[in-house]
C-alpha positions as CSV (number, residue, x, y, z in Angstrom):
1,M,35.1,69.0,-183.6
2,K,38.3,67.7,-182.1
3,T,40.6,65.8,-184.3
4,V,42.0,62.5,-182.8
5,I,45.5,61.7,-184.0
6,L,46.4,57.9,-183.6
7,P,50.0,57.1,-182.9
8,S,51.9,55.6,-185.9
9,K,52.8,52.6,-183.9
10,M,50.4,50.5,-181.8
11,M,51.7,49.2,-178.5
12,L,51.4,45.6,-177.1
13,R,52.3,45.2,-173.5
14,G,54.4,48.3,-173.7
15,K,56.2,47.2,-176.8
16,P,55.7,48.6,-180.3
17,L,53.5,46.3,-182.7
18,T,54.8,46.1,-186.2
19,A,52.6,45.5,-189.3
20,A,53.8,41.9,-189.6
21,A,52.9,41.2,-186.0
22,L,49.5,42.8,-186.5
23,L,48.8,40.6,-189.5
24,I,49.7,37.5,-187.6
25,L,47.4,38.6,-184.8
26,V,44.5,39.1,-187.1
27,M,45.0,35.7,-188.8
28,N,45.1,34.0,-185.4
29,V,41.8,35.7,-184.5
30,F,40.0,34.5,-187.7
31,R,41.6,31.0,-187.4
32,G,40.1,30.7,-184.0
33,Q,36.7,31.5,-185.4
34,T,36.9,28.9,-188.2
35,L,34.8,25.8,-187.3
36,T,36.2,22.4,-188.1
37,C,33.7,19.4,-188.1
38,H,34.4,15.8,-187.5
39,R,34.6,13.3,-190.5
40,A,31.1,12.1,-189.8
41,E,29.7,15.6,-189.7
42,Y,29.0,18.4,-192.2
43,L,29.1,22.1,-191.8
44,I,25.9,24.0,-192.2
45,E,25.2,27.6,-191.1
46,N,28.3,27.7,-188.8
47,K,27.4,24.5,-187.1
48,C,28.3,20.8,-187.4
49,C,25.6,18.3,-188.1
50,P,25.8,14.5,-188.2
51,M,25.9,13.1,-191.8
52,C,23.2,10.7,-193.1
53,P,24.5,7.2,-193.8
54,P,25.0,5.7,-197.3
55,G,21.8,5.0,-199.1
56,S,20.1,8.1,-197.6
57,R,20.0,11.9,-197.8
58,V,19.4,14.8,-195.5
59,K,15.8,15.8,-195.0
60,T,16.4,18.6,-192.4
61,D,19.6,19.8,-190.9
62,C,20.2,19.5,-187.2
63,T,19.6,22.3,-184.7
64,E,20.6,22.7,-181.1
65,F,17.4,20.9,-180.2
66,R,17.2,18.0,-182.7
67,N,19.5,15.8,-184.7
68,T,19.8,15.6,-188.6
69,A,16.7,14.0,-190.2
70,C,17.5,11.6,-193.1
71,L,15.4,10.0,-195.9
72,P,16.2,6.9,-198.1
73,C,17.4,7.6,-201.6
74,E,14.6,7.5,-204.2
75,E,14.3,5.0,-207.0
76,K,17.1,5.3,-209.6
77,T,19.2,7.3,-207.2
78,F,22.0,6.3,-204.8
79,M,24.4,7.5,-202.2
80,N,27.6,5.5,-201.7
81,Q,29.0,7.4,-198.7
82,P,28.0,9.3,-195.6
83,T,26.6,12.7,-196.8
84,G,25.2,16.0,-195.8
85,R,23.6,16.4,-199.3
86,K,19.8,16.8,-199.6
87,Q,19.7,14.9,-203.0
88,C,21.1,11.4,-203.9
89,F,23.1,10.9,-207.1
90,P,21.2,9.7,-210.2
91,C,22.0,6.2,-211.3
92,T,24.0,5.7,-214.5
93,N,21.9,4.6,-217.4
94,C,23.6,1.8,-219.4
95,D,22.2,2.9,-222.8
96,A,21.9,0.2,-225.5
97,D,22.0,3.0,-228.1
98,S,25.5,3.8,-226.8
99,G,26.6,0.2,-227.0
100,L,26.2,-0.5,-223.3
101,K,24.4,-3.0,-221.1
102,T,24.1,-3.3,-217.3
103,K,26.7,-5.4,-215.7
104,T,25.7,-4.6,-212.1
105,S,22.3,-2.9,-211.3
106,C,22.1,0.3,-209.3
107,T,21.2,0.1,-205.6
108,T,20.6,2.8,-203.0
109,T,24.2,2.5,-201.9
110,S,26.0,1.9,-205.3
111,D,25.8,3.1,-208.8
112,A,25.1,0.8,-211.8
113,V,28.1,-0.7,-213.6
114,C,28.0,-0.9,-217.4
115,E,29.8,-3.1,-219.9
116,P,29.9,-3.2,-223.7
117,L,27.2,-5.0,-225.7
118,E,28.2,-7.9,-228.0
119,G,30.0,-6.4,-231.0
120,F,31.3,-3.4,-229.1
121,Y,34.5,-2.7,-227.1
122,C,35.2,-0.2,-224.3
123,V,37.1,3.0,-225.1
124,D,36.6,4.8,-221.8
125,S,36.2,3.2,-218.3
126,A,35.8,4.4,-214.8
127,D,35.1,2.8,-211.4
128,G,35.3,-0.7,-212.7
129,G,32.8,-0.1,-215.5
130,C,32.6,1.2,-219.0
131,V,31.3,4.6,-219.9
132,A,31.9,4.8,-223.7
133,T,32.2,2.1,-226.4
134,Q,32.9,1.7,-230.1
135,K,31.6,-0.9,-232.5
136,H,34.0,-3.6,-233.6
137,T,35.5,-3.1,-237.0
138,S,33.9,-5.2,-239.8
139,C,36.5,-6.8,-242.0
140,R,36.1,-6.0,-245.7
141,P,35.6,-8.6,-248.5
142,G,39.1,-9.8,-249.3
143,Q,40.1,-9.7,-245.7
144,Y,39.8,-12.3,-242.9
145,I,39.3,-11.9,-239.1
146,R,42.8,-12.3,-237.7
147,Q,41.7,-11.7,-234.1
148,N,38.1,-11.5,-232.9
149,G,37.1,-8.4,-231.1
150,T,36.5,-8.5,-227.3
151,A,34.9,-6.2,-224.7
152,L,38.4,-4.6,-224.4
153,R,39.8,-4.5,-227.9
154,D,38.8,-4.1,-231.5
155,T,38.7,-6.7,-234.2
156,E,41.9,-7.2,-236.2
157,C,41.7,-7.8,-240.0
158,S,44.3,-9.1,-242.6
159,D,44.3,-9.3,-246.4
160,C,44.0,-12.7,-248.2
161,S,46.9,-13.9,-250.2
162,G,46.8,-15.0,-253.9
163,G,44.6,-18.0,-254.7
164,T,42.5,-17.6,-251.6
165,F,39.3,-15.6,-250.7
166,S,37.2,-14.3,-247.8
167,D,33.9,-12.4,-247.7
168,G,35.1,-10.6,-244.6
169,T,33.4,-13.0,-242.1
170,F,35.9,-15.9,-242.3
171,T,38.5,-16.5,-239.6
172,S,40.9,-17.6,-242.3
173,C,41.1,-17.3,-246.1
174,R,39.9,-20.3,-248.1
175,P,41.5,-21.6,-251.3
176,H,39.7,-21.2,-254.6
177,T,37.8,-24.2,-255.8
178,Q,39.6,-26.1,-258.6
179,C,36.8,-26.9,-261.0
180,G,38.8,-29.4,-263.0
181,S,39.4,-31.5,-259.9
182,I,35.7,-32.1,-259.5
183,N,35.0,-32.6,-263.3
184,L,33.4,-29.3,-263.8
185,Q,34.1,-26.4,-266.1
186,L,35.3,-23.0,-264.8
187,V,32.6,-20.4,-265.3
188,R,34.2,-17.4,-263.4
189,A,37.6,-17.1,-261.9
190,G,38.0,-16.6,-258.2
191,T,38.9,-13.3,-256.6
192,A,40.2,-12.2,-253.2
193,S,36.6,-11.8,-252.1
194,A,34.8,-14.6,-253.9
195,D,35.3,-18.3,-254.8
196,A,35.7,-19.5,-258.3
197,E,32.4,-20.5,-260.0
198,C,32.1,-23.9,-261.6
199,G,29.4,-25.4,-263.9
200,E,28.6,-28.4,-266.0
201,Q,30.4,-29.0,-269.3
202,S,29.5,-26.7,-272.1
203,S,26.2,-27.4,-273.8
204,D,27.9,-27.2,-277.2
205,T,29.7,-30.5,-276.4
206,T,26.5,-32.1,-275.4
207,G,24.8,-30.9,-278.7
208,T,27.6,-32.3,-280.7
209,G,27.3,-35.7,-279.1
210,I,23.6,-35.7,-279.9
211,I,24.3,-34.9,-283.6
212,V,26.9,-37.6,-283.8
213,A,24.5,-40.2,-282.3
214,A,21.8,-39.1,-284.8
215,V,24.1,-39.5,-287.8
216,V,25.1,-43.0,-286.6
217,V,21.4,-44.0,-286.3
218,L,20.6,-42.6,-289.8
219,F,23.6,-44.5,-291.3
220,L,22.4,-47.7,-289.7
221,L,18.8,-47.1,-291.0
222,I,19.6,-45.8,-294.5
223,G,23.3,-46.0,-295.3
224,A,23.7,-49.7,-294.6
225,P,21.0,-50.9,-297.0
226,V,22.4,-48.5,-299.7
227,A,25.8,-49.9,-299.2
228,V,24.5,-53.5,-299.5
229,W,22.7,-52.5,-302.8
230,F,25.8,-51.1,-304.3
231,I,27.9,-54.1,-303.3
232,K,25.4,-56.5,-304.9
233,K,25.3,-54.4,-308.1
234,K,29.0,-54.3,-308.3
235,R,29.3,-58.1,-307.9
236,C,26.7,-58.7,-310.7
237,Q,28.5,-56.3,-313.0
238,N,31.8,-58.1,-312.4
239,K,30.3,-61.5,-313.0
240,R,28.7,-60.5,-316.3
241,K,31.9,-58.9,-317.4
242,A,33.9,-62.0,-316.6
243,N,31.3,-64.2,-318.6
244,A,31.5,-61.9,-321.6
245,E,35.3,-62.0,-321.7
246,N,35.5,-65.8,-321.1
247,P,32.5,-67.6,-322.5
248,Q,33.9,-70.9,-321.3
249,Q,33.6,-69.7,-317.6
250,E,30.8,-71.2,-315.7
251,P,27.7,-69.1,-316.3
252,L,25.7,-67.5,-313.6
253,S,23.7,-69.9,-311.5
254,G,20.0,-69.7,-311.5
255,E,19.9,-67.9,-308.1
256,D,22.7,-65.4,-309.1
257,N,21.0,-64.8,-312.5
258,K,17.7,-64.1,-310.8
259,T,19.4,-61.7,-308.3
260,C,21.2,-59.8,-310.9
261,S,18.1,-59.5,-313.1
262,Q,16.2,-58.0,-310.2
263,Q,19.2,-55.6,-309.5
264,Q,18.7,-54.1,-313.0
265,V,15.2,-53.0,-312.3
266,E,15.6,-52.1,-308.6
267,T,16.2,-48.5,-307.6
268,L,18.2,-47.2,-304.6
269,P,16.4,-48.2,-301.4
270,V,14.8,-45.3,-299.6
């Protein structure tokens, strides 16, 4: 076998070809073989095919004998630009469990746009819609809603000051009820989260009033006759004593004598 010895330097048009020049030559050769498609075409198997319009997808690629075949996007899919893809994009699902609802429905040429449900606010947005939400903060008892939450921001809460209260749902703290001003008795003092509790006057006072009334009635029914009896008795005793000490004094009249005689035999009225 004959050994072939290549020269250390290649020649180009009679001039030596350096390694750098050789690299540039090779790059130019490969660059010339690179196929560049137009903006409305896609590259497939070293050929350029026309793209399918928005709202459709590629069924079959083009050949030298036929053009690209397209199909409309299926339900719940879309394509929002010219494409060489064989599948449309799936529509976004505005999931209520994630605090989202549909703002704009999905079509074959555009995706669905979501927005937060009532009581939620957006924490991540894209393409004019919301992709992630968080539930509004609930103010605690003893706090009031300083700023209601919106679709873009959370609820702001603040603490109640002394002498006021809120159960956490008020937009401002309310002053404690002053029981005395409405002629009621304080049952339980107010706190930052609850109003004062008022009630009717104590039942002990009512009972005392009933007892006093009963005593008055008993006095009128029993005490008054007894008092009259003692008064009559005392008067008779005084008249008899006066007659005994002064015989010349006018004696008891017939009516007074009869009354005093009966007084001796009468007992206390029952």
